[in-house]
C-alpha positions as CSV (number, residue, x, y, z in Angstrom):
1,X,89.4,116.6,68.9
2,X,86.9,118.2,71.2
3,X,85.3,115.6,73.3
4,X,82.4,117.1,75.6
5,X,81.3,114.7,78.3
6,X,79.6,117.3,80.5
7,X,76.6,115.7,82.3
8,X,78.1,112.2,82.1
9,X,79.3,110.2,84.9
10,X,82.3,107.9,84.8
11,X,83.6,105.1,86.9
12,X,87.2,104.2,86.4
13,X,88.3,101.4,88.4
14,X,92.1,101.0,89.6
15,X,92.5,104.7,89.0
16,X,94.9,106.2,91.4
17,X,98.1,105.5,89.3
18,X,99.1,104.6,86.0
19,X,96.7,104.2,82.9
20,X,93.7,104.2,85.3
21,X,95.0,107.6,86.6
22,X,95.6,109.1,83.1
23,X,92.1,107.8,82.0
24,X,90.5,109.4,84.9
25,X,92.1,112.8,84.3
26,X,91.4,112.7,80.7
27,X,87.6,112.0,81.3
28,X,87.5,114.9,83.8
29,X,89.4,117.1,81.5
30,X,86.6,116.4,79.0
31,X,83.9,117.4,81.5
32,X,82.6,114.1,82.9
33,X,82.3,113.6,86.8
34,X,84.5,110.9,87.7
35,X,84.7,108.3,90.4
36,X,88.3,106.9,90.9
37,X,89.0,103.9,92.9
38,X,91.8,102.0,94.9
39,X,91.9,99.6,97.5
40,X,93.6,102.0,100.0
41,X,92.0,105.1,101.6
42,X,95.3,107.0,101.4
43,X,96.0,106.4,97.8
44,X,92.3,107.5,97.0
45,X,92.8,110.8,99.0
46,X,96.1,111.4,97.5
47,X,95.0,111.0,93.9
48,X,91.8,113.3,94.6
49,X,94.2,116.0,95.9
50,X,96.4,115.7,93.0
51,X,93.7,115.8,90.4
52,X,91.9,118.5,92.1
53,X,94.8,120.6,92.0
54,X,95.2,120.1,88.3
55,X,91.5,120.5,87.6
56,X,90.0,122.8,90.1
57,X,86.5,122.9,88.6
58,X,86.2,119.0,87.9
59,X,83.6,117.0,89.9
60,X,85.7,114.1,91.4
61,X,84.9,111.6,94.1
62,X,86.6,108.4,95.3
63,X,86.1,105.3,96.9
64,X,88.5,102.7,98.5
65,X,87.3,99.2,97.6
66,X,89.0,96.0,96.9
67,X,87.1,94.9,93.6
68,X,88.5,91.5,93.7
69,X,85.8,90.7,96.2
70,X,81.9,90.9,96.0
71,X,82.1,93.1,99.1
72,X,84.4,95.5,97.5
73,X,82.2,95.7,94.4
74,X,79.2,96.5,96.7
75,X,81.0,99.2,98.3
76,X,81.9,100.7,94.8
77,X,78.1,100.5,93.9
78,X,76.9,102.0,97.0
79,X,79.2,105.1,96.4
80,X,78.3,105.3,92.7
81,X,75.0,103.5,92.1
82,X,75.0,104.6,88.4
83,X,77.3,105.5,85.4
84,X,77.2,106.5,81.8
85,X,81.0,105.3,81.1
86,X,82.6,102.3,82.7
87,X,86.2,101.7,82.6
88,X,87.5,98.4,83.8
89,X,91.0,99.0,84.5
90,X,91.9,97.6,87.8
91,X,94.2,94.7,87.6
92,X,97.9,93.5,88.5
93,X,100.5,90.9,87.6
94,X,103.0,88.8,89.6
95,X,105.6,87.3,87.3
96,X,106.2,83.8,88.2
97,X,107.2,80.7,86.2
98,X,104.4,78.5,85.2
99,X,105.2,75.5,87.2
100,X,105.6,77.8,90.5
101,X,101.8,79.1,90.1
102,X,99.6,77.5,92.4
103,X,95.7,77.3,92.2
104,X,95.4,80.3,94.4
105,X,97.6,82.4,92.2
106,X,95.4,81.8,89.1
107,X,91.9,82.2,91.1
108,X,93.2,85.4,93.0
109,X,94.2,87.0,89.8
110,X,91.2,86.0,88.1
111,X,89.0,87.6,90.7
112,X,90.7,91.0,90.4
113,X,91.4,91.2,86.7
114,X,88.3,89.5,85.4
115,X,85.6,89.3,87.8
116,X,85.9,92.9,89.1
117,X,84.8,93.9,85.4
118,X,82.1,91.3,85.3
119,X,80.6,92.6,88.6
120,X,80.7,96.1,87.4
121,X,79.4,95.5,83.9
122,X,76.5,93.4,85.4
123,X,75.6,96.2,87.7
124,X,75.9,99.5,85.6
125,X,75.1,98.2,82.0
126,X,71.3,97.4,82.4
127,X,70.8,100.9,83.5
128,X,72.8,102.3,80.4
129,X,70.6,100.3,78.1
130,X,67.5,101.5,79.8
131,X,68.7,105.0,79.0
132,X,69.9,104.2,75.6
133,X,73.4,105.4,76.1
134,X,76.6,104.1,77.6
135,X,80.1,103.3,77.3
136,X,82.0,100.3,78.7
137,X,85.9,99.9,78.1
138,X,87.8,96.8,79.4
139,X,91.6,97.5,79.6
140,X,93.1,94.4,78.4
141,X,96.5,94.0,77.3
142,X,98.8,92.7,74.3
143,X,99.5,89.8,76.6
144,X,96.0,88.6,75.8
145,X,97.4,87.7,72.4
146,X,101.1,87.3,73.3
147,X,101.0,85.5,76.4
148,X,104.3,86.0,78.4
149,X,105.8,82.9,79.6
150,X,106.7,84.4,83.0
151,X,103.0,85.5,83.5
152,X,100.7,82.9,82.1
153,X,98.1,83.6,84.7
154,X,98.2,87.2,83.6
155,X,97.8,86.6,80.0
156,X,94.8,84.2,80.8
157,X,92.9,86.9,82.5
158,X,93.7,89.5,79.7
159,X,92.4,86.9,77.1
160,X,89.2,86.4,79.2
161,X,88.5,90.1,79.1
162,X,88.6,89.9,75.4
163,X,85.9,87.2,75.4
164,X,83.8,89.1,78.0
165,X,83.9,92.3,76.1
166,X,82.9,90.7,72.8
167,X,80.0,88.9,74.4
168,X,78.9,91.7,76.2
169,X,79.1,93.8,73.0
170,X,77.0,91.5,71.1
171,X,74.5,91.2,74.0
172,X,73.8,95.1,73.9
173,X,74.2,95.6,70.2
174,X,71.3,98.2,69.0
175,X,70.8,99.6,72.5
176,X,73.0,102.6,72.3
177,X,75.6,101.1,74.5
178,X,79.2,100.2,73.1
179,X,81.6,97.9,74.8
180,X,85.2,97.7,73.6
181,X,88.5,96.5,74.8
182,X,91.8,98.0,74.4
183,X,95.1,96.3,74.4
184,X,98.2,98.4,75.7
185,X,101.6,97.3,75.4
186,X,104.3,97.7,78.1
187,X,103.5,101.0,79.9
188,X,105.7,102.9,82.2
189,X,103.5,102.5,85.3
190,X,103.7,102.0,88.9
191,X,103.2,98.4,88.6
192,X,105.7,97.7,85.6
193,X,108.3,100.0,87.4
194,X,108.0,97.7,90.6
195,X,108.4,94.6,88.5
196,X,111.6,95.9,86.6
197,X,113.0,96.8,90.3
198,X,112.4,93.5,91.5
199,X,113.8,91.8,88.5
200,X,117.0,94.1,88.5
201,X,117.5,93.3,92.3
202,X,117.1,89.5,91.3
203,X,119.7,89.8,88.7
204,X,121.9,92.1,90.3
205,X,121.7,95.0,87.8
206,X,120.3,98.4,87.7
207,X,116.6,98.9,86.8
208,X,117.6,100.9,83.9
209,X,119.5,98.0,82.5
210,X,116.6,95.6,83.2
211,X,114.4,97.9,81.0
212,X,116.5,97.7,78.1
C-alpha cells in the first residue's frame, strides 16, 4: 500500500519509544511532517537524532511537555499550533492491586491517559473540521474490554478513550474528519519490558520466565 502524506502535519504524543515511536516513524516515511513528544528533553533529542539518522529527508520536530497537565498541553500547542493528523498515544500503567489504589493513583493516570487526548482533540479538531480534513487516532488497548485485575485504573482509562473517540466521531461526522481508536494487545515496548522486569524481581525469576 502506498500512503502519501506529503503536505500533512502529524502530532504524535508519547512518541520517543514503543508504539508512539513506531507510529511517528511510519508517518514520516509516508511523507508527513511529524512532531514527536515526551516529558524529557533528553528523550526527545535522542529520538530526533535516531529518526533523522533513519530518515534524513524527513521533516521532524520535537517538544518536551508533560501532557498530564494543562501547562504541558499549552507547551505542545505553542510548538505545534495546528495539525492534520493527531495520534493520542501518550500513556502509562502502574500495576497495583485494586485495594492498594489510592484516589491519587486513579486521578493521576486519568490525567495522563485520558485528559491528554481530550485537551489535544479540543485544540486541534476544530481546525481540522474548518479545513474539511483531519485524522484523529486514540491508542486505547484490549485492556479496555478485558480489564486486568492488577491494572483496574489502566483499564478504566482505556475504556474512557473508547467512549471519547466514539462521541467525538459522532460529533464530527460529515466534516471530513475521522476519529478512531485502536486496541493493541501486549506489545514489547519499554513500558511493558520495565513492568516484566519488576515482576520478575518481585518473584525471584528471570525476565524471560516472567514473559512466558
